[in-house]
Each structure stands twice: as C-alpha cells, then as structure tokens.
N, C-alpha and C positions, 0 to 999 in steps of 0.2 A: 769752405773751399769748394768751388765748383769744378767738376770734371765732366767734360762733354755735356755741359748744361745741367748737370745733376748735382745737388748738394750731397757731398760724400763724407764729410767729417766736420767735427766741431771746430769753431774758430780758435786759432792759437795766435798769440802775439808774435812769436818768432816765425817769420815766413820761411826763412832758409838760413843756413849758416855754412861757413867754410870749414876746412879741416883744422883750423886754429880756434874755432869757436866764435868767429866774428859774425855778427848779424848781417844778413844780406837782404836787401829790399827788392820786392817785385818791381819789374819794369812795366810802365803803363802800356796799355794795349790799343786804345783807340786814339788815333792821332790826326783826325781831320780838322779843318780850320774853317771858322766863319770869316768871310771876307766881304768887303763892301759890295762887290758885284757878283759874288758866288763863285769866283774862280778858285782854283786849287791854291792851297797855302804851301808852306815849306814842306809839309808831308801830307800824305793822304790824298783824297779825291775831291773834285769840285762838287758844287751843288748846294753849298751852305751859305746862302746870301744873308747879309745882315738885314733883319726885319724886327721891328718892335713886337714883343710878345711871342715870337716864334720859339724862342729857346728858354729852357728852364735849367737852373743851376741847383744841383743836389749837393748839400754840404753837411758837415758836422762841425759845430763850434769847437769841439775838443781838438779837431785835426788842424795842425798848422798849415798843411798844404791847402786844405779847403779854405782856411782863413786868408791865405794869400789872395785867392780869387775874390773873396768878399771885399777885401780892401781895395783891389783894383776896380771892382764894380762900383764901389762907393766913390773913389777918387775920380773916376771917369764919368760919374753922373748917370750910370746905367740902371739905377734901381727901378725906374718905371718901365724899362724895356726888357729886363731879364729878371723874371720872378725867381724866388728862392724857396726851396723846400729843405727844412732842417731835420735831420734824423736825431734819434735819442742819443744821449751821451754815453750810455752804458752799452758796450758791445756784448751781444748775446752769443750763444753757441752757434747761431746762424749769421753772425756778423751784425752789421748796422740794421737797426729796426726803426720803423716809423712810429711816431706819434703818441706815446703814452707818458710823456714827461713834459714838465713846464717849459714853454717856449720851443718845443719840438712840434713837428707837423705830421699829419696824415699825408699819405701820397695822394695828391689831388688829381693825378692823371689816370692812374690804374687801380687805386686803392690797394696797392701792394702792402704786404706786411714787412718785407725785408728788402734791403738794397739789392741783394743778389737776384731778385725777380726783375729788377730793371735791366740788369745785365743780360739775362736770358731773353728778354724781349728784344734786345738789340742783336743778340747772337745766341740762337738756341743751342749752340754747341760750345759756348764759351768755357774755357778752362782757366782758372786762376782765382784770385781774391777779388771780391766786389768792393772796391775802394771808393772813397770820395776824395776830391770833388768829381762830379760828373756833369758835363754840359749836354743836355738832351734836346734833340730837335723834335718838336711836336708835329712838324709837317711830314717828315719821313719816318717818324717813330723809330729813331735810333740814337745811339750815343755818338755825339760829334767827337768828344775828346774827354779823356779822364786824366790828363797830365796837367798839373797845376801851372807849371811854367808856361806851357802853350796857352792855357786859358787866360793867364795874366796878359800875355802879349796880344791875344785876340781882343781882349777888352781895351787894350791900349790903342790899337789901330784898326782892328777888324770890323768894328761897328760903324766906321765912317762918321757921318754927320749926326748919328744918334748919340755919340759920345761927346763929353765936354772936352775942351782943349785946355783946361786949367792945368793939367799935368801931362807931360810926356814922360812915361815911365821907362822908355828905352830910346833916349835921344841918340841920333846918329853920331854926334861928336863924342859921346861917352861909350859907345857900343863896345869898343875894344877893351876899355877898362872894366866895364860891366862883365863882359865875357871872361875876363881873367879872374875876377874876384868871385863870381857866382859859384863856380864848381868847388873852389876851396872853402867857401862859406858853407856850402851844402855838405861837403864831406866831413869837415871838422866840427861844425856847429849844428846846423839844422838836422842832419842825419847822425851827427856825432853823439848827440844826447841819447838817441835811440840805440846806437851801437854800444854806448856805455850801459844803458839800462837792460838791454837784452843780450849782453855778452854772456857766453856760457863757459868762459875760462878767465882766469885772472889775467893772463897775457892779453886777451882781447879787450878786457875792461881797461887795463892800464894804458894800453895804446890809444883807445878811444877817448878816455877822459883827459889824457894829456893833450890830445888834439883839441878838445872842447875849450880848455882854458888857454891854450896857446892862441886860438882864434879870438877869444874874448879879450885877451891882453893886446893882441894886434889891433882890434877895433877900438879899444880904449885909447891907444896911442894915436890912432888915425884921426879920431874925432876932434873937431875944433869949434864946436858949438853949432855947427850946421849939420848937413847930412853926410853920407859916406863919400860923395863926390862933390862936395861943396854945397852951394845953396839950392841945388836942384834935387828934389826927391825923385828917386828912381826905383825900379823893381827890386834892386838889391837892398834898399832900405826896407821894403816890404818883407823880403826874405829874412832880414835880420830881426825885424820887429816881432814876427810871429813866434820866434823862439825866445826872444828876450822877455816878452810879456808872460810867457808860461814858466819861465825858468825858476824863479824863487818859489812859486806856488806849487809847482808840480815836479819838474825835472830834478831840482836840488834834492828832493826827498825820494821820490819813487824811482828815479833813474840813478841815484847815488852819485850825482854830479855835485858833490858838496864841498869841494875845495874852497870855493867862494860863492857868494850870492851876487846877483846883478846889483843889489844895494851896496855892495862893496866897491863898485866901479862908479865913481862920480860922473864921468862923462857919459858912460853907457846909460846910467840911470836918467840923466837929463835928456839924452837923445830919445830913449824909450818914451818918456813922458811927453816930449815935444811931438812925437808922431801920434801918440794917443790923443792929444788935444786937437789934431786936425779934424775938420768937419767930416762926419760920417764914420770915423774910425772906431769910436767908442761902441757903436752899434754892432761892430763885427767881433767884439770881445765879450764873451759870456763866461765869466770865471766860475760860475756854478756848474755849467756844463763841463768846463775844462777839468776842474778838480774832481768832479763826480766821475768823469770818464776815466782819467788816468788812475785814480785810486780804486777803481772797480776792476782793474786787471788782476784776475785771481792768481796768476803765476807770480806776480810781484807783491800782492797784498791780499792774501787769502781771506781775511776777515772783512775787507772792504771798509775799514775805518778811515775816514777822511780827516786830515789835520785841519785845525782851525785857521791857520794864518797863511801867509804873513801879514802883519798889520799894515806895513807900508804899501802893499799892493791894494788892500782894501781901501786905504785912504786915497790912492791914486784913482781907483775906479769911481769913487764918490765925487771926485773933483770935476768929472764931466758926466752929466746925466745922459745915459744912452736913450 
C-alpha cells in the first residue's frame, strides 16, 4: 500500500470491506485515453496519440483484469505495437514484483523491483494499491490508464489504423446490450468470485457465492453455440472468458466457489473452449502463473500447497500450443 508515494504496509488481499464483511475493490486512479489523433477520450486529458512502440502494457498472467487487456491486444493485432512486461505470479509483501519467475520479465524501462515503483514514477504522491494492468506512455513517462475496461476499449478503437479490423469488440449496434450485461457480469461473476473468496462473514460469502452461480446459470441458458450476443465476439465475451478459464483450477478451490465446476456446464465449457481456440488467445493464458499466484495467497492458503488439477483444464491447454 502506497501512502503519499511511500510504501507503508505489507500487501493484503482484502483491500477494504463494508460493515457486513463484504469485499470492496479499489477504484482505478489513472483514466486517460490513447486516441488516434491524441485528443481527449471519455475521461482524462488529451496528449496520448496512437503511435507504434510508444506505449507499454504491464500485466500479470494471474490477474483476470490484466488478461482482458492481453486478449484485446491479441484480437486487435497490436502485439507488435504495444510491448508487454509480465510481473511474477506470486504477490510479495510489497505487491507485484518483477522478473525472477519463469515467463516473467524484468522491468525494461527503469529496472524497477516492484510495480509500486512504476506508480510513484507517474505520481510521486500516489496513495493506493499498485495494481495491474497499467498502460505506460514512454514519451511522457506516466501512466495513461490502469482500468482494464478502458484499456480494452482503447485497443478496440484508440489505436486507429495500427489495429486490425477483424474484431469490433464494442459494436455500436450492440452497445446498449453490452452496457446492460457488463455490470451484472462484473458484480456477480468477475468480482463475485473475489467477494466469495475474501468474504469475512458467512452472510457476505453466502450472498456472493449465490450471485456467482446465478450468473453462471444465466450464461448457460443464454448460450446457443455462439457468443453471448450471437455470432460476434465482443468485450463481454472477454470479460466472461477470463473468469471461466480460471474457475475450475483456482476459484473453485481457493475462493470456495465449489457448488459446481465450469465442467458441469456443457454450454459454458464449449463456449470457453471456443474462445480459447481463437488465434492468439492461448498465449494470454498461463495456468502455471494463475495457480501459482492464487494458491500463494497466505491468508487463504498459508502453506502454499498448489493442487494438481483439474485434468480437463490441462487437456484443454494442451489442445492449442501457446
């Protein structure tokens, strides 16, 4: 935790909670936008023009929010234009750390040891948690944005001709439907698994876990062999996938969301596998980082023992060579 730019206490998984023991997530702080001509986006200030190689994306493979941005980057063909730095999967007492784990990176820009050093470079008086993803501007040496939902939409339209037109992740004709489902999906499923895992009362856990499976049941009924809005993949499918791919391997156990597995939902399983098979998506999923990270959370798993399975996820990952 940073307070006025100084690290003041060891990292804790529960950021905040209400008076009923419900987990409360920190709100993102940097909300500028990359745009084709450098004009201001929906929030923040102007000055961040789309340019190849100018921006760097900091991520953790364990983090579903960061993985959203990796998926959008792949689907929009921006891999050669926006380089990526991956932090270690195990969160230390000082939060995300760079570079001493397989397929993690050293910080190539500043040789930082911890992600919180990137935040204080952008704002010497920053107060809050140093989260991922982070989109960094190497020209002005600041954080453009650390909100995954914004970064996904930036990758969709903000990079102009640098991006591929193969996918429109937020098509105008579906915008109203996307905007209706996204917050419910987030509250009940994406963040719902965290609210279950980090609940500090039985009431908070019961409420959260019921929401998780109510949403999974709704999605199972909704799917018809295509994506959530028919034949067109959208940002909502990205939001769903990052939770589904982690569910049986991590959330089912470590977050106590064990009423069912995704494997028990035939349509959701087929849907998850369909998205995983899309070009570039397998490279965004690193199950070693995912399980290493979640099962290293001392508050939930003090001995750090990582389970072996499940076998069906191992089989899926082997079906596409990343």
